[in-house]
N, CA, C and O atoms as CSV, one atom per row, in Angstrom:
chain,resi,resn,atom,element,x,y,z
A,1,MET,N,N,0.764,-1.267,0.313
A,1,MET,CA,C,-0.161,-0.212,-0.241
A,1,MET,C,C,1.033,1.146,-0.050
A,1,MET,O,O,0.876,2.148,-0.748
A,2,THR,N,N,2.167,1.069,0.912
A,2,THR,CA,C,3.091,2.660,0.436
A,2,THR,C,C,3.336,3.232,-0.749
A,2,THR,O,O,3.751,4.384,-0.879
A,3,LYS,N,N,3.026,2.245,-1.901
A,3,LYS,CA,C,3.820,2.587,-3.273
A,3,LYS,C,C,2.470,3.434,-3.681
A,3,LYS,O,O,2.561,4.501,-4.289
A,4,THR,N,N,1.078,2.803,-3.252
A,4,THR,CA,C,-0.085,3.223,-3.821
A,4,THR,C,C,0.078,4.934,-3.112
A,4,THR,O,O,0.069,5.953,-3.803
A,5,VAL,N,N,0.186,4.908,-1.961
A,5,VAL,CA,C,0.175,6.402,-1.189
A,5,VAL,C,C,0.923,7.107,-1.903
A,5,VAL,O,O,0.418,8.139,-2.345
A,6,GLY,N,N,2.427,6.787,-2.271
A,6,GLY,CA,C,3.419,7.804,-2.398
A,6,GLY,C,C,3.288,8.089,-4.007
A,6,GLY,O,O,4.025,8.947,-4.492
A,7,LYS,N,N,2.565,7.537,-4.659
A,7,LYS,CA,C,2.109,7.391,-5.859
A,7,LYS,C,C,1.406,8.303,-6.260
A,7,LYS,O,O,1.742,8.974,-7.236
A,8,ARG,N,N,0.067,8.555,-5.459
A,8,ARG,CA,C,-1.100,9.604,-5.291
A,8,ARG,C,C,-0.441,10.764,-4.590
A,8,ARG,O,O,-1.100,11.760,-4.891
A,9,ILE,N,N,0.627,11.121,-3.735
A,9,ILE,CA,C,0.880,12.302,-3.422
A,9,ILE,C,C,1.788,12.508,-4.374
A,9,ILE,O,O,1.677,13.731,-4.452
A,10,ARG,N,N,2.789,12.163,-5.336
A,10,ARG,CA,C,3.611,12.617,-6.366
A,10,ARG,C,C,2.298,13.042,-7.411
A,10,ARG,O,O,2.207,14.259,-7.576
A,11,GLU,N,N,1.284,12.217,-8.126
A,11,GLU,CA,C,0.303,12.479,-8.968
A,11,GLU,C,C,-0.371,13.653,-8.500
A,11,GLU,O,O,-0.959,14.212,-9.426
A,12,SER,N,N,-0.455,14.038,-7.759
A,12,SER,CA,C,-1.707,15.134,-7.188
A,12,SER,C,C,-0.402,16.181,-6.890
A,12,SER,O,O,-0.949,17.208,-7.292
A,13,ARG,N,N,0.842,16.591,-6.494
A,13,ARG,CA,C,1.723,16.931,-6.711
A,13,ARG,C,C,1.862,17.340,-7.820
A,13,ARG,O,O,1.833,18.555,-8.015
A,14,GLU,N,N,2.035,16.525,-8.766
A,14,GLU,CA,C,2.458,17.279,-9.874
A,14,GLU,C,C,1.422,18.042,-10.631
A,14,GLU,O,O,1.421,19.137,-11.194
A,15,LEU,N,N,0.286,16.824,-10.404
A,15,LEU,CA,C,-0.987,17.561,-11.068
A,15,LEU,C,C,-1.358,19.538,-10.565
A,15,LEU,O,O,-1.819,20.536,-11.118
A,16,CYS,N,N,-0.965,19.269,-9.620
A,16,CYS,CA,C,-0.808,21.402,-8.858
A,16,CYS,C,C,-0.138,21.978,-9.568
A,16,CYS,O,O,-0.467,23.130,-9.853
A,17,GLY,N,N,1.570,21.164,-10.370
A,17,GLY,CA,C,1.764,21.947,-10.334
A,17,GLY,C,C,3.339,22.277,-9.861
A,17,GLY,O,O,4.222,22.896,-10.454
A,18,MET,N,N,3.337,21.867,-9.055
A,18,MET,CA,C,4.457,21.775,-7.489
A,18,MET,C,C,5.844,20.885,-7.577
A,18,MET,O,O,5.969,19.664,-7.671
A,19,THR,N,N,6.778,21.858,-7.519
A,19,THR,CA,C,7.840,20.978,-7.127
A,19,THR,C,C,7.544,20.360,-5.510
A,19,THR,O,O,6.662,20.627,-4.694
A,20,GLN,N,N,8.721,19.411,-5.471
A,20,GLN,CA,C,8.528,18.439,-4.210
A,20,GLN,C,C,9.436,19.437,-3.025
A,20,GLN,O,O,9.347,19.147,-1.832
A,21,ALA,N,N,10.400,20.755,-3.536
A,21,ALA,CA,C,10.982,21.619,-2.607
A,21,ALA,C,C,9.039,22.397,-2.408
A,21,ALA,O,O,8.348,22.014,-1.464
A,22,GLN,N,N,8.617,23.196,-3.196
A,22,GLN,CA,C,7.390,23.876,-2.625
A,22,GLN,C,C,6.244,23.157,-2.018
A,22,GLN,O,O,5.465,23.727,-1.253
A,23,LEU,N,N,6.141,21.990,-2.329
A,23,LEU,CA,C,5.338,20.984,-1.281
A,23,LEU,C,C,5.999,20.948,-0.336
A,23,LEU,O,O,5.429,21.544,0.578
A,24,ALA,N,N,7.110,20.480,0.006
A,24,ALA,CA,C,7.226,20.492,1.545
A,24,ALA,C,C,7.521,22.028,2.209
A,24,ALA,O,O,7.648,22.130,3.429
A,25,SER,N,N,7.607,23.053,1.445
A,25,SER,CA,C,7.385,24.268,2.079
A,25,SER,C,C,5.830,24.366,2.538
A,25,SER,O,O,5.672,24.729,3.704
A,26,MET,N,N,4.936,24.157,1.960
A,26,MET,CA,C,3.939,24.474,2.305
A,26,MET,C,C,3.449,23.151,3.761
A,26,MET,O,O,2.507,23.441,4.500
A,27,VAL,N,N,4.042,22.115,3.916
A,27,VAL,CA,C,3.562,21.272,4.558
A,27,VAL,C,C,4.408,21.248,5.590
A,27,VAL,O,O,4.318,20.360,6.438
A,28,HIS,N,N,5.407,22.283,5.661
A,28,HIS,CA,C,6.287,22.551,6.546
A,28,HIS,C,C,7.631,21.042,7.189
A,28,HIS,O,O,8.187,20.789,8.257
A,29,VAL,N,N,7.614,20.451,5.867
A,29,VAL,CA,C,8.556,19.666,6.047
A,29,VAL,C,C,10.196,19.243,5.586
A,29,VAL,O,O,10.875,20.131,6.100
A,30,THR,N,N,10.743,18.682,5.155
A,30,THR,CA,C,11.764,19.058,4.022
A,30,THR,C,C,11.656,18.463,2.776
A,30,THR,O,O,10.927,17.489,2.588
A,31,ARG,N,N,12.453,19.070,1.752
A,31,ARG,CA,C,11.655,17.951,0.411
A,31,ARG,C,C,12.171,16.145,0.676
A,31,ARG,O,O,11.697,15.205,0.037
A,32,ALA,N,N,13.255,16.028,1.793
A,32,ALA,CA,C,13.582,14.585,1.753
A,32,ALA,C,C,12.699,13.901,2.041
A,32,ALA,O,O,12.570,12.688,1.879
A,33,SER,N,N,11.780,14.910,2.658
A,33,SER,CA,C,10.249,13.729,3.484
A,33,SER,C,C,9.570,13.619,2.479
A,33,SER,O,O,9.089,12.504,2.277
A,34,VAL,N,N,9.360,14.422,1.759
A,34,VAL,CA,C,8.678,14.682,0.543
A,34,VAL,C,C,9.049,13.440,-0.337
A,34,VAL,O,O,8.338,12.642,-0.948
A,35,GLN,N,N,10.157,13.530,-0.218
A,35,GLN,CA,C,10.524,12.779,-1.381
A,35,GLN,C,C,10.468,11.208,-0.942
A,35,GLN,O,O,10.512,10.268,-1.736
A,36,SER,N,N,10.383,11.125,0.210
A,36,SER,CA,C,10.871,9.389,1.513
A,36,SER,C,C,9.170,9.296,1.168
A,36,SER,O,O,8.864,8.131,1.424
A,37,TRP,N,N,8.139,9.924,0.770
A,37,TRP,CA,C,6.368,9.732,1.188
A,37,TRP,C,C,6.382,9.424,-0.331
A,37,TRP,O,O,6.333,8.214,-0.549
A,38,GLU,N,N,6.424,10.015,-1.168
A,38,GLU,CA,C,6.723,9.404,-2.442
A,38,GLU,C,C,6.928,8.134,-3.033
A,38,GLU,O,O,6.118,7.360,-3.543
A,39,SER,N,N,8.732,8.016,-2.802
A,39,SER,CA,C,8.657,6.774,-3.170
A,39,SER,C,C,8.346,5.682,-2.254
A,39,SER,O,O,8.596,4.503,-2.502
A,40,GLY,N,N,7.861,6.058,-1.317
A,40,GLY,CA,C,7.149,4.792,-0.991
A,40,GLY,C,C,7.968,4.287,0.552
A,40,GLY,O,O,7.622,3.294,1.192
A,41,LEU,N,N,9.093,5.212,0.939
A,41,LEU,CA,C,9.862,4.553,1.844
A,41,LEU,C,C,9.269,4.995,3.449
A,41,LEU,O,O,9.688,4.549,4.517
A,42,THR,N,N,8.413,5.784,3.287
A,42,THR,CA,C,7.718,6.611,4.522
A,42,THR,C,C,5.977,7.009,4.423
A,42,THR,O,O,5.535,7.456,3.365
A,43,TYR,N,N,5.307,6.853,5.311
A,43,TYR,CA,C,4.195,7.846,5.506
A,43,TYR,C,C,3.936,9.013,5.435
A,43,TYR,O,O,4.653,9.434,6.343
A,44,PRO,N,N,3.339,10.047,4.949
A,44,PRO,CA,C,3.292,11.280,5.836
A,44,PRO,C,C,2.472,10.977,7.090
A,44,PRO,O,O,1.603,10.144,6.831
A,45,SER,N,N,2.461,11.486,8.698
A,45,SER,CA,C,2.039,11.962,9.791
A,45,SER,C,C,0.303,12.084,9.680
A,45,SER,O,O,-0.095,12.903,8.852
A,46,ILE,N,N,-0.569,11.449,10.331
A,46,ILE,CA,C,-1.676,11.991,9.899
A,46,ILE,C,C,-1.653,13.415,10.258
A,46,ILE,O,O,-1.659,14.098,9.234
A,47,ASP,N,N,-1.638,13.848,10.923
A,47,ASP,CA,C,-1.457,15.895,10.693
A,47,ASP,C,C,-0.641,15.880,9.235
A,47,ASP,O,O,-1.706,16.032,8.636
A,48,ASN,N,N,-0.042,15.848,8.569
A,48,ASN,CA,C,0.247,15.696,7.221
A,48,ASN,C,C,-0.490,15.231,6.204
A,48,ASN,O,O,-0.491,15.535,5.011
A,49,CYS,N,N,-0.989,14.613,6.696
A,49,CYS,CA,C,-1.932,13.859,5.449
A,49,CYS,C,C,-3.014,14.606,5.554
A,49,CYS,O,O,-3.490,14.851,4.445
A,50,VAL,N,N,-3.712,15.159,6.610
A,50,VAL,CA,C,-4.668,16.290,6.413
A,50,VAL,C,C,-4.722,17.216,6.065
A,50,VAL,O,O,-5.692,17.959,5.914
A,51,VAL,N,N,-3.342,17.393,5.808
A,51,VAL,CA,C,-2.594,19.157,4.771
A,51,VAL,C,C,-2.406,18.869,3.378
A,51,VAL,O,O,-2.816,19.715,2.582
A,52,LEU,N,N,-1.828,17.768,2.913
A,52,LEU,CA,C,-1.768,17.327,1.870
A,52,LEU,C,C,-3.264,17.389,1.509
A,52,LEU,O,O,-3.821,18.287,0.878
A,53,ALA,N,N,-3.797,16.309,2.005
A,53,ALA,CA,C,-5.108,16.404,1.500
A,53,ALA,C,C,-5.946,17.547,1.134
A,53,ALA,O,O,-6.716,17.385,0.187
A,54,LYS,N,N,-5.904,19.271,2.049
A,54,LYS,CA,C,-6.606,20.592,1.832
A,54,LYS,C,C,-5.550,20.937,0.617
A,54,LYS,O,O,-6.042,21.383,-0.419
A,55,ILE,N,N,-4.296,20.777,0.680
A,55,ILE,CA,C,-3.624,21.455,-0.742
A,55,ILE,C,C,-4.381,20.535,-1.746
A,55,ILE,O,O,-4.889,21.222,-2.632
A,56,PHE,N,N,-4.637,19.114,-1.903
A,56,PHE,CA,C,-4.575,18.971,-2.911
A,56,PHE,C,C,-6.490,18.799,-3.422
A,56,PHE,O,O,-7.020,18.454,-4.478
A,57,HIS,N,N,-6.889,19.111,-2.462
A,57,HIS,CA,C,-8.406,19.265,-2.575
A,57,HIS,C,C,-9.308,17.908,-2.888
A,57,HIS,O,O,-10.372,17.757,-3.488
A,58,VAL,N,N,-8.324,16.896,-2.150
A,58,VAL,CA,C,-8.746,15.876,-2.267
A,58,VAL,C,C,-9.321,15.283,-0.948
A,58,VAL,O,O,-9.368,16.098,-0.027
A,59,SER,N,N,-9.728,14.143,-0.696
A,59,SER,CA,C,-10.527,13.333,0.519
A,59,SER,C,C,-8.727,12.493,0.868
A,59,SER,O,O,-7.892,12.239,0.001
A,60,THR,N,N,-8.536,12.124,3.036
A,60,THR,CA,C,-7.269,11.839,2.942
A,60,THR,C,C,-7.605,10.360,2.484
A,60,THR,O,O,-6.658,9.650,2.145
A,61,ASP,N,N,-9.071,9.780,2.447
A,61,ASP,CA,C,-9.322,8.181,1.875
A,61,ASP,C,C,-8.916,8.141,0.458
A,61,ASP,O,O,-9.027,7.040,-0.080
A,62,TYR,N,N,-8.469,9.112,-0.254
A,62,TYR,CA,C,-8.292,9.109,-1.213
A,62,TYR,C,C,-6.403,9.228,-1.534
A,62,TYR,O,O,-5.776,8.546,-2.345
A,63,LEU,N,N,-5.895,10.214,-0.690
A,63,LEU,CA,C,-4.196,10.213,-0.855
A,63,LEU,C,C,-4.323,8.820,-0.097
A,63,LEU,O,O,-3.985,7.927,-0.875
A,64,LEU,N,N,-4.725,8.275,1.260
A,64,LEU,CA,C,-3.823,7.189,1.878
A,64,LEU,C,C,-4.566,5.490,0.739
A,64,LEU,O,O,-4.614,4.321,1.121
A,65,ALA,N,N,-4.974,6.026,-0.518
A,65,ALA,CA,C,-5.563,5.049,-1.395
A,65,ALA,C,C,-6.712,3.882,-0.618
A,65,ALA,O,O,-6.779,2.771,-1.144
A,66,ARG,N,N,-7.194,4.038,0.062
A,66,ARG,CA,C,-8.464,4.079,0.821
A,66,ARG,C,C,-9.717,3.589,-0.394
A,66,ARG,O,O,-10.559,2.717,-0.181
A,67,THR,N,N,-9.586,4.377,-1.665
A,67,THR,CA,C,-10.576,4.679,-2.705
A,67,THR,C,C,-10.123,5.408,-3.281
A,67,THR,O,O,-9.631,6.496,-2.980
A,68,SER,N,N,-10.315,4.500,-4.903
A,68,SER,CA,C,-9.862,4.786,-5.930
A,68,SER,C,C,-10.937,6.178,-6.465
A,68,SER,O,O,-10.523,6.956,-7.325
A,69,SER,N,N,-12.259,6.339,-5.866
A,69,SER,CA,C,-12.608,7.651,-6.421
A,69,SER,C,C,-11.615,8.598,-5.686
A,69,SER,O,O,-11.005,8.433,-4.630
A,70,LYS,N,N,-11.643,9.885,-6.770
A,70,LYS,CA,C,-11.634,11.150,-6.414
A,70,LYS,C,C,-12.226,12.157,-6.295
A,70,LYS,O,O,-12.837,12.560,-7.285
A,71,VAL,N,N,-12.272,12.954,-5.028
A,71,VAL,CA,C,-13.316,13.551,-4.868
A,71,VAL,C,C,-12.474,14.804,-4.423
A,71,VAL,O,O,-11.395,14.779,-3.829
A,72,LEU,N,N,-13.354,16.153,-4.926
A,72,LEU,CA,C,-12.671,17.656,-4.847
A,72,LEU,C,C,-13.667,18.134,-3.919
A,72,LEU,O,O,-14.894,18.033,-3.945
A,73,TYR,N,N,-12.873,18.682,-3.084
A,73,TYR,CA,C,-13.362,19.699,-1.698
A,73,TYR,C,C,-13.604,21.244,-2.775
A,73,TYR,O,O,-12.815,21.455,-3.696
A,74,LEU,N,N,-14.368,21.871,-2.585
A,74,LEU,CA,C,-13.804,23.430,-3.334
A,74,LEU,C,C,-14.974,24.083,-2.244
A,74,LEU,O,O,-15.949,24.784,-2.513
A,75,ASP,N,N,-14.568,23.657,-1.121
A,75,ASP,CA,C,-15.563,24.079,0.468
A,75,ASP,C,C,-14.768,25.677,0.342
A,75,ASP,O,O,-15.443,26.689,0.153
A,76,GLU,N,N,-13.442,25.713,0.461
A,76,GLU,CA,C,-12.539,27.039,0.918
A,76,GLU,C,C,-12.646,28.201,-0.393
A,76,GLU,O,O,-12.101,29.305,-0.406
A,77,TYR,N,N,-13.504,27.609,-1.464
A,77,TYR,CA,C,-13.526,28.899,-2.612
A,77,TYR,C,C,-14.612,29.559,-2.070
A,77,TYR,O,O,-15.283,29.191,-1.105
A,78,ALA,N,N,-14.760,30.626,-2.792
A,78,ALA,CA,C,-15.998,31.778,-2.943
A,78,ALA,C,C,-17.147,30.967,-3.692
A,78,ALA,O,O,-16.634,30.174,-4.481
A,79,GLU,N,N,-18.175,30.927,-3.695
A,79,GLU,CA,C,-19.520,30.853,-4.566
A,79,GLU,C,C,-19.151,30.902,-6.466
A,79,GLU,O,O,-19.368,30.040,-7.317
A,80,ASN,N,N,-18.508,32.331,-6.598
A,80,ASN,CA,C,-18.417,32.829,-7.374
A,80,ASN,C,C,-17.115,32.205,-7.992
A,80,ASN,O,O,-17.122,32.135,-9.221
A,81,GLU,N,N,-16.097,31.783,-7.401
A,81,GLU,CA,C,-15.200,31.104,-8.077
A,81,GLU,C,C,-15.876,29.381,-7.885
A,81,GLU,O,O,-15.869,29.135,-9.091
A,82,ARG,N,N,-16.137,28.767,-7.584
A,82,ARG,CA,C,-17.039,27.591,-7.404
A,82,ARG,C,C,-17.966,27.683,-8.601
A,82,ARG,O,O,-17.864,26.757,-9.406
A,83,ALA,N,N,-18.869,28.652,-8.867
A,83,ALA,CA,C,-19.431,28.533,-10.076
A,83,ALA,C,C,-18.601,28.605,-11.053
A,83,ALA,O,O,-19.159,28.197,-12.072
A,84,LEU,N,N,-17.252,29.010,-11.296
A,84,LEU,CA,C,-16.646,29.222,-12.239
A,84,LEU,C,C,-16.058,27.576,-12.805
A,84,LEU,O,O,-16.102,26.938,-13.858
A,85,ILE,N,N,-15.532,27.383,-11.465
A,85,ILE,CA,C,-14.742,25.608,-11.436
A,85,ILE,C,C,-16.242,24.594,-12.307
A,85,ILE,O,O,-16.044,23.690,-13.118
A,86,TYR,N,N,-17.651,25.079,-11.844
A,86,TYR,CA,C,-18.510,24.308,-12.489
A,86,TYR,C,C,-18.684,24.163,-14.115
A,86,TYR,O,O,-18.625,23.249,-14.938
A,87,ASP,N,N,-18.908,25.443,-14.118
A,87,ASP,CA,C,-19.013,25.597,-15.734
A,87,ASP,C,C,-17.840,25.768,-16.410
A,87,ASP,O,O,-17.935,26.124,-17.584
A,88,MET,N,N,-16.271,25.520,-15.737
A,88,MET,CA,C,-15.558,24.812,-16.673
A,88,MET,C,C,-15.986,23.041,-17.046
A,88,MET,O,O,-16.118,22.560,-18.171
A,89,LEU,N,N,-16.135,22.329,-15.714
A,89,LEU,CA,C,-16.290,21.194,-15.391
A,89,LEU,C,C,-17.586,20.770,-16.801
A,89,LEU,O,O,-17.269,19.764,-17.436
A,90,ALA,N,N,-18.647,21.320,-17.162
A,90,ALA,CA,C,-19.706,21.015,-17.547
A,90,ALA,C,C,-19.623,21.109,-19.437
A,90,ALA,O,O,-20.232,20.511,-20.325
A,91,PHE,N,N,-18.361,22.361,-19.435
A,91,PHE,CA,C,-17.948,22.948,-20.492
A,91,PHE,C,C,-17.082,21.170,-21.601
A,91,PHE,O,O,-17.310,20.636,-22.687
A,92,PHE,N,N,-15.764,20.843,-20.016
A,92,PHE,CA,C,-15.327,19.950,-20.794
A,92,PHE,C,C,-15.998,18.237,-20.899
A,92,PHE,O,O,-15.542,17.309,-21.567
A,93,ASP,N,N,-17.064,18.240,-20.104
A,93,ASP,CA,C,-18.341,17.099,-20.093
A,93,ASP,C,C,-18.478,17.236,-21.673
A,93,ASP,O,O,-17.899,16.514,-22.485
A,94,ARG,N,N,-19.346,18.288,-21.975
A,94,ARG,CA,C,-19.561,18.393,-23.571
A,94,ARG,C,C,-18.628,18.315,-23.933
A,94,ARG,O,O,-18.571,17.122,-24.227
A,95,ARG,N,N,-17.546,18.814,-24.217
A,95,ARG,CA,C,-16.620,18.385,-25.128
A,95,ARG,C,C,-16.083,16.690,-25.439
A,95,ARG,O,O,-15.634,16.258,-26.501
A,96,HIS,N,N,-16.284,15.992,-24.245
A,96,HIS,CA,C,-15.584,14.737,-24.051
A,96,HIS,C,C,-16.975,13.883,-24.769
A,96,HIS,O,O,-16.694,12.907,-25.465
A,97,GLU,N,N,-18.189,14.187,-24.627
A,97,GLU,CA,C,-19.753,13.704,-25.052
A,97,GLU,C,C,-19.729,14.189,-26.416
A,97,GLU,O,O,-20.098,13.297,-27.180
A,98,GLN,N,N,-19.444,15.228,-26.988
A,98,GLN,CA,C,-19.531,15.312,-28.598
A,98,GLN,C,C,-18.253,14.392,-29.341
A,98,GLN,O,O,-18.400,13.835,-30.429
A,99,ALA,N,N,-17.028,14.351,-28.565
A,99,ALA,CA,C,-16.036,13.651,-28.922
A,99,ALA,C,C,-16.674,12.036,-28.839
A,99,ALA,O,O,-16.696,11.541,-29.966
A,100,LYS,N,N,-16.974,11.501,-28.222
A,100,LYS,CA,C,-17.345,10.242,-28.510
A,100,LYS,C,C,-18.034,10.004,-28.716
A,100,LYS,O,O,-18.226,8.811,-28.483
A,101,ARG,N,N,-19.338,10.862,-29.442
A,101,ARG,CA,C,-20.457,10.825,-30.431
A,101,ARG,C,C,-19.985,10.973,-31.693
A,101,ARG,O,O,-20.743,10.454,-32.512
A,102,GLU,N,N,-18.807,11.594,-32.273
A,102,GLU,CA,C,-17.599,11.641,-33.315
A,102,GLU,C,C,-17.155,10.618,-33.022
A,102,GLU,O,O,-17.449,9.814,-33.906
A,103,ASN,N,N,-16.819,10.349,-32.565
A,103,ASN,CA,C,-15.880,8.685,-32.389
A,103,ASN,C,C,-16.751,7.503,-33.129
A,103,ASN,O,O,-16.364,6.931,-34.148
A,104,ARG,N,N,-18.343,7.152,-32.259
A,104,ARG,CA,C,-18.774,6.110,-32.384
A,104,ARG,C,C,-19.127,5.814,-34.288
A,104,ARG,O,O,-19.316,4.720,-34.818
A,105,PHE,N,N,-19.120,7.187,-34.963
A,105,PHE,CA,C,-19.366,7.124,-36.484
A,105,PHE,C,C,-18.687,6.969,-37.337
A,105,PHE,O,O,-19.038,6.940,-38.517
A,106,LYS,N,N,-17.185,6.793,-36.774
A,106,LYS,CA,C,-15.918,6.902,-37.749
A,106,LYS,C,C,-15.994,5.081,-37.701
A,106,LYS,O,O,-16.480,4.227,-36.959
A,107,ARG,N,N,-15.197,5.126,-38.969
A,107,ARG,CA,C,-15.176,3.723,-39.049
A,107,ARG,C,C,-13.082,3.531,-38.453
A,107,ARG,O,O,-12.147,4.324,-38.342
A,108,PRO,N,N,-13.228,2.384,-38.288
A,108,PRO,CA,C,-11.659,1.973,-37.666
A,108,PRO,C,C,-10.552,2.089,-38.401
A,108,PRO,O,O,-10.735,1.663,-39.542
A,109,GLY,N,N,-9.565,2.462,-38.220
A,109,GLY,CA,C,-8.079,2.737,-38.747
A,109,GLY,C,C,-8.997,4.375,-39.901
A,109,GLY,O,O,-9.098,4.171,-41.111
A,110,THR,N,N,-9.473,5.615,-39.388
A,110,THR,CA,C,-9.855,6.343,-39.777
A,110,THR,C,C,-9.248,6.910,-39.029
A,110,THR,O,O,-8.799,6.199,-38.130
A,111,LYS,N,N,-8.845,8.635,-38.945
A,111,LYS,CA,C,-8.700,9.289,-37.944
A,111,LYS,C,C,-9.352,10.962,-38.396
A,111,LYS,O,O,-9.342,11.873,-37.568
C-alpha cells in the first residue's frame, strides 16, 4: 500500500504543478520527507495527511489509497469561484460527450 500512497502524493503534486520543495514548504517538512513519501519509504503523519489533502483538494481516503474515487473539495473557494469551476467542468463534459459521439460514427482505422 505504501507505493500507492506515494504514487498518489506524487501525482497530486504534479497535477498542481508543484515541485517537491514547494510542497515541502507548504507542509513545513523537508524536501527529503516529500521524496521519501513519494518513493514509498515512509508515510506522512496523520497531521500531514490532512494538510496534503487540503492542498490537493482531495479526501484523505483518496490520498491514502483507501478509495479510488477522487473527490475534489471546493469548500474553501468563494461561491463565484466554485461556479466558475463547475462551468469549466460542464464545458469539458460537453466536449467529451461530443468527441464520443463523433468517434462512434468513424470507421475503424480512420482519423
